[in-house]
C-alpha positions, -999 to 999 in steps of 0.1 A, spaced: -85 -592 124 -119 -594 144 -132 -568 162 -161 -586 185 -155 -578 222 -154 -603 249 -124 -624 234 -114 -659 258 -81 -667 273 -76 -690 247 -78 -663 217 -54 -640 238 -29 -670 243 -30 -674 207 -23 -641 198 7 -635 226 22 -669 217 22 -659 181 37 -625 188 65 -637 211 72 -667 187 76 -643 156 96 -617 176 121 -638 194 123 -661 160 129 -633 137 161 -623 159 175 -657 158 169 -658 119 188 -626 115 220 -641 132 216 -673 116 211 -656 80 241 -637 87 262 -665 100 253 -689 75 253 -662 50 218 -670 36 195 -643 19 166 -663 20 170 -668 58 174 -629 66 144 -626 39 122 -647 62 134 -631 95 118 -597 81 87 -618 74 87 -632 109 93 -596 124 67 -579 105 43 -606 117 53 -600 152 46 -558 145 14 -570 129 2 -591 159 15 -565 182 -4 -536 163 -37 -559 161 -37 -561 202 -34 -524 205 -61 -512 179 -84 -541 195 -82 -523 225 -87 -487 208 -114 -500 186 -131 -509 216 -132 -470 227 -170 -455 228 -178 -431 200 -169 -395 208 -185 -362 192 -152 -359 172 -154 -395 159 -193 -404 157 -186 -441 143 -158 -446 172 -124 -457 164 -128 -489 145 -114 -478 112 -79 -469 128 -70 -505 123 -72 -498 87 -47 -472 90 -21 -499 105 -31 -525 73 -21 -499 50 12 -490 70 23 -527 71 10 -537 35 32 -509 20 63 -517 44 61 -554 35 57 -543 -3 89 -522 1 107 -553 21 94 -576 -9 111 -554 -35 145 -553 -13 144 -590 -14 142 -594 -48 170 -570 -55 193 -590 -31 185 -623 -45 189 -610 -81 226 -597 -65 231 -631 -55 226 -646 -88 253 -624 -103 276 -629 -76 268 -661 -62 285 -667 -26 290 -700 -6 262 -704 16 265 -727 50 237 -752 41 245 -773 74 232 -742 96 206 -735 72 196 -772 74 197 -769 116 176 -734 113 151 -749 91 146 -781 115 143 -757 142 116 -734 123 97 -765 118 95 -775 154 87 -742 165 59 -735 142 47 -768 144 42 -766 181 26 -732 180 2 -744 155 -10 -775 175 -11 -752 203 -36 -731 188 -52 -757 171 -61 -772 206 -69 -741 223 -92 -727 193 -109 -758 192 -114 -756 233 -129 -722 228 -153 -733 202 -166 -758 223 -175 -733 250 -192 -710 227 -170 -678 225 -171 -651 206 -169 -658 167 -142 -634 163 -118 -649 182 -125 -682 164 -119 -661 128 -87 -647 150 -75 -684 156 -80 -696 125 -58 -668 106 -30 -673 130 -33 -713 125 -31 -705 88 -3 -683 93 21 -705 112 11 -735 86 21 -710 59 55 -704 77 59 -741 85 58 -747 49 79 -723 39 107 -741 62 99 -770 44 113 -751 13 144 -740 33 148 -776 44 147 -793 9 167 -762 -5 195 -765 22 194 -801 14 201 -798 -24 229 -770 -16 243 -798 10 245 -821 -16 256 -801 -49 269 -766 -38 241 -751 -59 239 -716 -39 219 -700 -66 189 -722 -46 192 -698 -16 184 -668 -44 155 -686 -55 140 -691 -21 144 -654 -14 125 -650 -45 98 -674 -36 94 -657 0 96 -621 -15 67 -629 -43 46 -646 -14 51 -616 11 45 -591 -20 15 -611 -32 -3 -611 3 5 -571 7 -9 -563 -21 -43 -586 -16 -44 -570 20 -40 -534 5 -65 -541 -22 -90 -553 4 -83 -520 27 -84 -496 -3 -122 -512 -9 -131 -506 26 -120 -472 28 -133 -463 -7 -168 -477 10 -170 -508 -12 -200 -530 -8 -186 -558 17 -180 -591 -5 -204 -611 11 -234 -590 5 -251 -594 -29 -268 -559 -31 -292 -564 -62 -302 -595 -43 -307 -576 -10 -326 -549 -28 -349 -575 -46 -353 -594 -13 -363 -561 4 -388 -552 -21 -405 -585 -24 -411 -580 16 -452 -579 21 -465 -542 22 -434 -529 4 -441 -510 -28 -401 -503 -37 -370 -500 -22 -344 -470 -34 -312 -454 -23 -298 -489 -6 -265 -481 7 -244 -504 22 -205 -503 31 -184 -517 62 -165 -497 90 -137 -522 93 -144 -551 71 -166 -566 98 -189 -539 112 -214 -532 81 -238 -502 80 -268 -499 55 -290 -468 46 -323 -474 27 -355 -455 16 -385 -480 16 -419 -469 1 -448 -486 20 -483 -496 3 -501 -485 39 -487 -463 64 -508 -479 95 -492 -480 123 -495 -513 130 -482 -525 97 -456 -497 97 -440 -515 130 -444 -551 110 -427 -542 78 -400 -524 98 -394 -552 119 -392 -576 90 -365 -555 71 -342 -553 101 -342 -591 104 -334 -594 69 -307 -569 73 -298 -588 101 -297 -618 81 -275 -603 57 -247 -593 86 -256 -555 88 -253 -544 121 -261 -508 117 -291 -500 96 -309 -466 93 -341 -471 75 -366 -443 62 -401 -454 54 -424 -434 30 -460 -436 21 -464 -444 -18 -490 -417 -23 -464 -387 -11 -433 -400 -28 -451 -412 -62 -449 -381 -79 -410 -373 -65 -397 -407 -69 -395 -428 -99 -417 -456 -89 
């Protein structure tokens, strides 16, 4: 979920299109799943409905995260998105477990499935997701060429990847329904349900682990702390660097604090070194640095130099 501000219309259109498609389609799927007696289709309906909820929450939290910091929340509201990510992941995990149980139940007592209806739904699923994929692909491409915010490009990519996954899911349902139509092997519906459940569960666990890392103030994945500390200490005029801390507010906005011991505390040198440290941190995608400068003579007795 990108948090840069100033989304273009194409990014917003992509989000709202994905939201309505997932919401309306999940309702069609529930009805279709019940009518065709297919657990796999009902499982996918749950997946699509949760996607719609996640996109809706993302839009709301995007608005909230833009609110200015207050005396109560001095870092602002960007971390509120982590709460929704944890809630969503837990809910999806519970859903995946329920799906597995119902799939196992369908193996024990297999019931006839209307494979013709499933084929129809799969064709509809492929058409709807394919249309949305192409729409967002074109709008994402268009926005990219007009130099809009990076986050919205990232959003478009995330939604496109997601629609592509849905598309492949429907292709699997289409193949499964085709096999059932010709063979009457109704247990394939249970196999498809398990595959959907494992897919949802895997992604939910991955999201949960990532979110917990952010909450526990882990160093962001794309930042190599050892290398960063070495590069900082190699800057001209810097004796050594210690107490380097890097963490992320929400996965996209990174914060760092560090103590730099300088060879010289001349005002002109100090400004130059500070500027060099800032640009190195900026190059490492750190948006909010706090830097403390110390002179070598005053700190050596206190700090292990």
